[in-house]
C-alpha positions as CSV (number, residue, x, y, z in Angstrom):
1,M,71.0,-6.5,-145.7
2,N,71.7,-3.2,-147.4
3,P,75.3,-3.2,-148.7
4,L,76.1,-0.1,-146.7
5,E,74.8,-1.5,-143.4
6,G,77.5,-2.9,-141.2
7,Q,80.7,-1.7,-139.6
8,V,83.0,0.8,-141.4
9,K,86.6,-0.3,-141.0
10,V,90.0,0.9,-142.2
11,I,92.0,-2.0,-143.4
12,Y,95.8,-1.8,-143.5
13,V,97.7,-4.7,-145.1
14,T,101.4,-5.0,-145.9
15,A,103.8,-7.4,-147.6
16,D,107.6,-7.5,-148.0
17,S,109.3,-8.7,-151.2
18,S,111.3,-11.9,-150.9
19,G,113.5,-10.8,-153.8
20,A,113.3,-9.3,-157.2
21,G,110.0,-10.0,-158.9
22,I,106.3,-9.7,-158.3
23,T,105.1,-9.0,-154.7
24,E,101.4,-9.3,-154.0
25,V,99.3,-7.8,-151.2
26,P,95.8,-9.4,-151.1
27,L,92.8,-7.4,-149.8
28,C,90.9,-10.4,-148.6
29,P,88.5,-10.8,-145.7
30,S,88.3,-13.9,-143.5
31,D,85.8,-16.6,-144.1
32,N,82.2,-15.6,-143.3
33,E,83.0,-12.0,-143.8
34,L,81.7,-9.8,-146.6
35,W,83.3,-6.5,-147.3
36,Y,82.0,-3.7,-149.5
37,L,85.1,-1.8,-150.7
38,L,84.6,1.9,-150.8
39,W,88.1,2.8,-151.8
40,A,91.6,1.4,-151.6
41,L,95.1,2.8,-152.2
42,G,98.2,0.7,-152.9
43,Q,101.7,2.0,-152.3
44,Q,105.3,0.6,-152.5
45,N,108.7,2.0,-151.3
46,D,110.8,0.6,-154.1
47,G,111.1,3.2,-156.8
48,D,109.7,3.8,-160.3
49,V,108.3,0.3,-160.8
50,I,105.3,-1.3,-162.4
51,C,102.3,-1.5,-160.0
52,A,99.0,-3.1,-160.7
53,W,95.7,-4.2,-159.3
54,K,94.3,-7.6,-160.1
55,W,91.1,-9.5,-159.3
56,N,91.2,-13.0,-157.8
57,D,88.3,-15.5,-157.8
58,V,87.6,-19.2,-158.0
59,K,87.2,-19.1,-161.8
60,N,90.5,-17.3,-162.2
61,P,92.8,-18.5,-159.4
62,G,95.9,-16.9,-160.9
63,G,94.1,-13.6,-161.0
64,I,93.2,-11.2,-163.8
65,Q,95.2,-8.0,-164.0
66,L,92.8,-5.0,-164.1
67,F,95.3,-2.2,-164.9
68,A,98.9,-1.3,-164.4
69,E,101.1,1.8,-164.3
70,N,104.7,2.8,-163.7
71,V,104.5,4.4,-160.2
72,S,107.1,6.2,-158.2
73,A,108.0,5.1,-154.6
74,N,105.6,6.2,-151.9
75,R,103.0,7.4,-154.4
76,P,99.5,6.0,-153.9
77,F,97.9,4.0,-156.7
78,A,94.2,3.8,-156.4
79,F,92.0,0.8,-157.0
80,G,90.1,1.8,-160.1
81,G,93.2,3.3,-161.8
82,F,92.3,6.9,-160.8
83,V,95.0,9.5,-160.2
84,E,95.8,10.0,-156.6
85,S,93.7,13.1,-156.2
86,Q,90.6,10.9,-156.8
87,Q,89.4,8.1,-154.6
88,G,87.6,4.9,-154.9
89,P,86.7,2.2,-157.3
90,G,83.9,4.2,-159.0
91,S,80.2,4.7,-158.5
92,A,79.3,1.6,-156.4
93,P,80.9,-0.3,-153.6
94,V,82.7,-3.5,-154.8
95,E,81.7,-6.7,-153.0
96,I,84.7,-8.8,-151.9
97,T,84.8,-12.1,-150.0
98,H,87.4,-14.7,-149.1
99,Q,87.2,-16.1,-152.6
100,R,86.6,-12.9,-154.6
101,Y,89.0,-10.1,-153.8
102,P,91.5,-7.6,-155.3
103,S,95.3,-7.6,-154.8
104,Y,97.8,-4.8,-155.2
105,I,101.0,-6.0,-156.9
106,F,104.4,-4.4,-157.7
107,D,107.5,-5.6,-159.5
108,A,110.1,-5.4,-156.7
109,S,113.7,-4.7,-157.5
110,A,115.2,-6.5,-154.5
111,V,114.4,-8.2,-151.2
112,G,112.9,-6.2,-148.4
113,K,110.8,-3.8,-150.4
114,T,107.4,-3.2,-148.9
115,A,103.9,-2.8,-150.3
116,V,100.9,-1.4,-148.4
117,I,97.2,-1.3,-149.0
118,V,95.0,1.1,-147.1
119,A,91.3,0.6,-147.7
120,L,88.0,1.7,-146.4
121,V,85.4,-1.1,-146.3
122,V,81.9,-1.8,-144.8
123,E,82.2,-5.1,-143.1
124,Q,79.4,-7.6,-142.6
125,I,80.1,-10.7,-140.6
126,G,78.3,-14.0,-140.8
127,V,76.7,-13.3,-144.1
128,E,75.4,-16.3,-145.9
129,G,77.2,-16.8,-149.2
130,A,80.2,-14.7,-148.1
131,I,82.7,-17.5,-148.3
């Protein structure tokens, strides 16, 4: 199947901090789903804090930090590290599955701070090897 065949979906995922420290929002499809990530933005409502994207997979279960920046509250931080006027992870869609996916993280200052991911993906369901 061509990577761009499938259903285009907007994904909206949130997570609230449970206290001061790292809060993570995984961009992870269900088992038997394969997503091609076209672009994603992470955002938090905390303040000027460190935000990052990391990659999770079975070989690196703790994740690998891809890049990080100090980002103001309610300012988008794009997957790919681009400034907010640019979109997307680059030249090609990124294949993500239930075992290989990015997460948006931020260093929360207190309980109740919220992080959000908004992403545009092409979804393929029931794809062999997608788990």
